[in-house]
N, C-alpha and C positions, 0 to 999 in steps of 0.2 A: 501576422496573427495578433489578435487582443484578446487579453483573459483578465478577468479581475480576479485574483487569487483567494481570498480570504476575506469575510467580512466576520468579526466578534461582536456575537450577541450576549449583553453583560443581564445579568438580573439580580438580586438581592444576594442570592446562595451560591449563583453556580456561571458559568461560562460555555459558551458552545462554541467551536468554531466553523461557520459555515461556507464551504466550497463553492463558488458562485462561477459558475463555466458559459462562456460562448462559443468556445470551441473545443477539441480535444486534446489540447496542449497541458493541461493540467495531470499531473502525475498520480497514480492512485499509490496502491500500496505498493512499495518499492524492491525489498530486500528483505527474506525471512529471517532476520538477524541471529532467530536461536535456532535454526533448523540443526539439528544433529543427524550425523550417517548412522551404520548400522551399528559403529564400535563407539557409540554416544560421542563420539568427537563434533565439536562446534564445526561447521562448515566455514562461517565469515571469520575472519582473519582476526576481531577484535574491531573493539570500538576505533582506534586510531586509528584505522582504514575508511571511517563511514565518512570524513569529509569528501570523498571521491564520490558516495554517492550524493551528498550535495551540490557538488559540482555538476553531476548528471542533472540534476532537478534545475538549477538555472541555466544551462546550455537545453532542457530540453524546454523551459519556459520562452528563452529565445529563439527555439525553433531551429537549435543546430545538432540535436541529440534526438536518436530514436526511440522509440518506445514498441513494445510489442502488445497488439489487442488481445486481451483476454475473457475470459468469461466473468472477471472478477473487476475487468477496468484496463488502462492501460498500464503496463507495468515496465522495468527497465529492461532495454536488451543488453541482455549480456555485451554485445560488440560494441555497445556503446559506452559501457564505463570503461573510463583509463585504469588499466592494471598496471601500465608500466612500474614495476619495484615492486609488485606488490606479490605475496605470497600466498597465492591461491591459483589451485588446479582448475584445469575446464569442467571438468566432470561436476566439482563443488558449486562453481559459478553458476552453470547451468542448472543445478537442482536449486540454488536458493534463490534463483529466479524465476524457475516454473512454478506452475500454481498445481496444489494437491486438491483436485474437487474432492475427493471424499473429505478431506480434513475438512474444506470447509463447509461439506454438507453436515458433517458432526459438528460443527461451530456456531449453525444457524441458529439451534436450541437454545444452544449456552449462551449466544448473545439477547435471544428474548427473553430468556430467564433475569436473564441482568438487568434489560430495560426494564423488566417491573418493579425493580425498586425506584425508580424514578417515577412511576405513577405520571399524572396528566403534566408533568412538568418536561418530559422528553418530549423534543422539539419531532414532529409529525413527519419531520426531512428524513429522521433516522429512520424513524418505523418505516416509512415509504422504501426510502437506501435499502433497507435488508429483508423486505418484501420483493425488489426488483433483486437484488443476489440471488435468494432462493429461487426463485421462479428463472434467472438465468443459468444454475446450476443444475436444473431438472434434463 
């Protein structure tokens, strides 16, 4: 599996990371770090555990970790995350690696509003990606 991971485009005032894929090995959004349960408790145990997700990213790029194809792209498969010694229950792990379709539908107009601030400096790829995301959520 061969992938070009990222290209940095620079301008005088900002830079953009553009992912270039020749296969489906690139991870998309991975974990909702800030998802809270009904008691307003963070489900992800904390940033100290984030290296486990980075480990998964590298394993995914090497073709040794699984990802789930979802409406928003390929996401971390809860079964392929190394949770040995980690303090997280199965329900929390399933929740933070799942897709909240309604939440994404609500987010699209907010993202569009945010993009307005960039005017014609916004890379076309970002606007196109948002259009594709929006259509995949319908």
